[in-house]
C-alpha positions in Angstrom: 0.0 0.0 0.0 1.3 3.5 -0.9 2.0 6.1 1.7 -0.3 9.1 1.1 2.7 11.4 1.1 4.4 9.4 -1.6 1.1 9.2 -3.6 0.7 13.0 -3.4 4.4 13.6 -4.5 3.8 11.2 -7.4 0.7 13.0 -8.6 2.3 16.4 -8.2 5.4 15.2 -10.1 3.3 13.9 -12.9 1.2 17.0 -13.3 4.2 19.4 -13.1 6.1 17.4 -15.6 3.1 17.5 -17.9 3.1 21.3 -17.8 6.8 21.8 -17.5 7.1 23.4 -20.9 4.5 26.1 -20.1 6.0 26.7 -16.7 9.6 27.1 -18.0 8.5 29.4 -20.9 6.6 31.7 -18.5 9.4 31.7 -16.0 11.7 33.1 -18.7 9.6 36.2 -18.6 9.8 36.6 -14.8 13.0 38.3 -13.6 15.0 36.2 -11.2 12.3 33.6 -10.5 14.1 30.5 -11.6 17.5 31.7 -10.1 15.8 32.3 -6.8 13.8 29.0 -6.9 17.0 27.0 -7.6 19.1 28.8 -5.0 18.7 25.9 -2.5 19.7 23.3 -5.2 22.6 25.5 -6.4 24.1 26.7 -3.1 22.5 24.7 -0.3 21.3 27.9 1.4 17.8 28.7 2.4 15.6 31.4 1.0 15.3 34.8 2.7 11.8 36.2 3.4 12.2 38.6 0.4 13.1 35.6 -1.8 10.1 33.6 -0.5 7.8 36.6 -1.4 9.3 36.7 -4.9 8.7 32.9 -5.3 5.2 33.2 -3.9 4.3 36.1 -6.3 5.8 34.1 -9.3 3.8 31.0 -8.4 0.6 33.1 -8.2 1.4 34.4 -11.7 2.1 30.9 -13.0 -1.0 29.4 -11.4 -3.0 31.4 -14.0 -1.6 29.0 -16.6 -1.2 25.9 -14.5 -3.7 26.0 -11.6 -2.0 23.1 -9.8 0.8 25.5 -8.8 -1.5 27.4 -6.4 -0.8 24.7 -3.8 2.7 25.9 -3.5 1.4 29.4 -2.6 -0.9 28.1 0.2 0.1 28.0 3.8 2.5 25.1 4.2 3.2 25.0 0.5 6.7 26.4 1.0 7.6 22.9 2.3 7.0 21.6 -1.2 9.2 24.2 -2.9 12.4 22.1 -2.9 10.4 19.4 -4.5 9.2 21.8 -7.3 12.8 23.0 -7.8 13.9 19.3 -8.2 11.2 18.7 -10.9 12.0 21.9 -12.8 15.8 21.5 -12.6 17.0 20.9 -16.2 20.5 19.7 -15.2 21.5 16.1 -15.0 23.3 16.5 -11.6 22.8 18.8 -8.7 25.3 21.7 -8.6 27.4 21.8 -5.5 27.9 25.2 -3.7 31.4 26.2 -2.4 30.6 25.0 1.2 29.5 21.6 -0.1 32.5 21.1 -2.5 35.0 21.3 0.4 33.3 18.6 2.5 
């Protein structure tokens, strides 16, 4: 039997991948959205409150085209942001930041 959390992640992953082209084409028009969203994957650092606000505003804009993305803007949705970044990451491997390279 599947864990409800795993099932939810599987459904979200499938829906985001289905609309990945639309999401990526729209994010090209939004200044710094993808760079900010990928900050955790690129550097291992967390987001500041200003960066979270930028991501939240970007997701509200994107939810016009892909309504599923509104769940990331709801209370508690910030916990899913690293998962969204993982799905939208176009690189084959995760980039290591300076602090992670030395370890």
